[in-house]
C-alpha positions in Angstrom: 0.1 0.2 0.3 1.1 3.6 -0.7 0.5 6.4 1.2 1.5 10.3 0.3 1.9 12.9 2.7 1.9 16.3 2.2 2.2 18.4 5.8 3.3 21.9 6.0 5.3 21.5 8.9 8.4 19.1 8.2 8.4 17.6 11.7 5.2 16.4 11.6 5.5 15.0 8.0 8.3 12.7 9.2 6.6 11.8 12.1 3.7 10.7 10.0 5.7 8.6 7.8 7.7 6.9 10.6 4.1 5.6 11.9 2.8 4.7 8.3 6.1 2.5 7.8 5.7 0.6 10.8 1.8 -0.1 9.6 3.5 -1.7 6.3 3.0 1.8 4.2 5.0 2.6 1.2 5.3 6.4 1.6 5.6 9.2 -0.7 6.3 12.6 1.4 5.5 16.0 -0.6 5.5 19.4 -0.6 4.5 20.8 -3.8 1.2 20.6 -5.7 1.9 20.3 -8.8 4.5 17.4 -8.3 1.8 15.4 -5.9 -0.9 15.7 -8.8 1.7 14.4 -11.1 2.1 11.4 -8.8 -1.6 10.5 -8.2 -2.4 10.7 -11.8 0.7 8.3 -12.6 1.4 6.0 -9.4 -1.3 3.9 -7.8 -1.9 6.0 -4.7 -4.0 4.0 -1.9 -4.0 6.7 0.7 -3.4 10.3 1.2 -2.9 12.0 4.0 -2.6 15.9 3.5 -2.8 19.5 5.6 -6.2 21.0 4.0 -3.5 23.9 2.9 0.0 23.9 2.1 1.8 26.7 1.3 -1.1 28.7 0.9 -2.9 26.6 -1.5 -5.5 24.1 -0.6 -5.1 20.6 -1.2 -8.8 19.4 -2.5 -7.2 19.4 -6.2 -4.5 16.6 -4.9 -7.5 14.3 -3.8 -9.9 15.2 -6.4 -7.1 14.0 -8.9 -6.2 11.3 -7.0 -9.8 9.9 -7.2 -10.0 10.0 -10.8 -7.3 7.9 -11.4 -7.7 5.6 -8.5 -11.8 5.6 -7.4 -10.7 3.5 -4.0 -8.3 5.7 -2.7 -8.7 7.5 0.8 -8.2 10.8 2.1 -7.3 12.0 5.7 -7.2 16.0 5.6 -6.2 18.0 8.9 -7.7 20.9 9.5 -8.8 23.4 11.4 -12.4 23.5 10.5 -15.0 22.5 12.7 -19.1 22.2 12.3 -20.8 22.7 9.1 -17.7 23.8 7.6 -17.0 20.4 7.7 -19.8 18.6 6.4 -18.6 21.2 3.4 -15.4 19.3 2.7 -17.3 15.9 2.9 -19.5 17.1 0.2 -16.5 18.5 -1.9 -14.2 15.5 -1.8 -16.0 12.0 -2.1 -13.0 10.0 -1.6 -12.8 11.9 2.2 -12.2 9.2 4.8 -11.5 11.5 8.1 -11.1 14.9 9.2 -8.9 15.9 11.9 -7.4 18.6 13.6 -4.0 20.1 12.9 -2.1 18.6 16.3 -3.8 15.1 16.0 -0.8 12.6 17.0 0.8 10.4 14.5 0.0 7.4 16.0 -3.6 8.0 15.7 -2.9 8.9 11.9 -1.7 5.8 11.9 -4.7 3.7 13.2 -7.2 5.9 10.8 -4.9 4.9 7.6 -5.2 1.4 8.7 -8.8 1.4 9.0 -9.3 3.6 5.8 -7.7 1.0 3.5 -9.3 -2.0 5.1 -12.8 -1.5 4.7 -12.9 -3.1 0.9 -16.7 -3.3 0.8 -17.2 0.6 1.7 -14.3 1.5 -0.9 -16.2 -0.5 -3.3 -19.8 1.0 -2.6 -18.2 4.3 -2.9 -16.4 3.9 -5.7 -19.9 2.4 -7.4 -21.4 5.4 -6.3 -19.1 7.9 -7.9 -19.1 5.8 -11.0 -22.4 6.7 -11.5 -22.5 10.2 -10.6 -19.9 10.8 -13.1 -22.1 8.8 -15.5 -25.0 11.1 -15.0 -23.0 14.1 -15.2 -21.6 13.3 -18.8 -24.9 12.1 -20.0 -26.2 14.8 -22.4 -30.1 15.3 -22.5 -31.5 14.0 -26.0 -33.6 16.9 -27.4 -36.1 16.2 -30.7 -37.5 18.9 -32.7 -40.6 17.4 -31.5 -40.2 19.5 -28.1 -40.1 22.8 -29.8 -43.2 22.6 -31.6 -45.9 24.7 -30.5 -49.7 24.4 -31.3 -50.9 26.7 -33.6 -53.8 27.7 -31.7 -51.4 28.6 -28.6 -49.6 30.4 -31.1 -52.4 32.5 -31.9 -53.6 32.9 -28.4 -50.2 34.3 -27.1 -50.5 36.8 -30.4 -53.6 38.0 -29.0 -52.4 38.8 -25.8 -49.6 41.4 -27.3 -51.4 44.9 -27.3 -51.7 46.8 -30.2 -51.4 50.4 -30.4 -52.9 53.1 -32.7 -50.5 55.0 -34.6 -50.0 58.3 -33.6 -49.4 61.5 -35.9 -47.6 64.1 -34.9 -46.7 67.5 -36.2 -45.2 70.7 -35.7 -46.4 74.0 -36.5 -44.4 76.1 -38.7 -42.1 78.3 -37.1 -43.0 76.8 -33.8 -40.8 74.2 -33.3 -41.4 73.0 -29.4 -38.1 72.8 -27.0 -38.6 69.3 -25.2 -37.5 68.8 -21.8 -37.1 66.0 -19.6 -38.2 66.1 -16.1 -37.0 64.1 -13.4 -39.2 61.0 -14.2 -37.5 61.0 -17.6 -40.7 62.2 -19.4 -41.2 64.4 -22.0 -42.3 67.4 -21.5 -43.3 70.3 -24.3 -43.2 73.9 -23.6 -46.2 76.1 -24.7 -47.0 76.7 -28.5 -46.9 80.2 -29.6 -50.3 81.1 -31.6 -48.9 83.4 -34.5 -52.5 84.3 -35.7 -52.9 86.9 -33.0 -52.4 90.3 -33.2 -49.4 92.3 -31.4 -49.2 96.2 -31.2 -45.5 96.7 -31.8 -43.9 99.8 -31.5 -43.8 102.5 -34.0 -40.4 102.2 -35.3 -40.9 98.5 -36.1 -42.1 97.5 -39.5 -44.9 94.8 -39.6 -44.1 91.8 -41.4 -47.1 89.4 -42.7 -46.1 85.7 -42.3 -48.0 82.9 -44.5 -49.2 80.1 -42.5 -52.2 78.1 -42.3 -53.9 79.6 -45.8 -54.0 83.7 -44.3 -51.7 86.2 -43.5 -51.3 86.9 -39.8 -49.5 89.5 -38.1 -47.1 87.8 -35.7 -43.5 89.3 -36.3 -41.9 92.5 -37.1 -38.1 93.5 -38.5 -36.5 96.7 -36.7 
């Protein structure tokens, strides 16, 4: 049986390795994530014993890569998480066998290691369940054009729900282009139209000019 150990503390890693050797494990000690991921893909690793965080990086990817290569692999994770945070890890890492504290003695880790690789029936059930989940995730739904066909009657009903609006004709009288002002609600408001057909009394020095509009002359402007 082979065990890969990743610990942040070199002394703790050495103590863990010594106990595991006494239990009959072949030991690989790593402190780099890329090398650990490569090893679990190249070699058949039975057990991972890792701190959850090594050199500022989580070791979850190592466990997931190991399970992808060997569905029967087990993982013992050393972490400071408690309560519901621990449940989250069990959902994230299917091959997780045990969660223990960072200060767990090496002797207890050795006992957990033996237990994790001894229960063959449990490992077989877990591997089969993981395989079923992988198949379900990879399966693509089969869609046919018939599922997209709509009844013509339903289409007509849906079209009838769409409101129709009459065209609105808008025009601007000659020489009376209104200024559009937007209020706080961004609604259009138009300035008052000037009435050009009203007579305006102009001073004597202003010449009267007739403006043709609406088919008849109107005195609404003057030139000084």
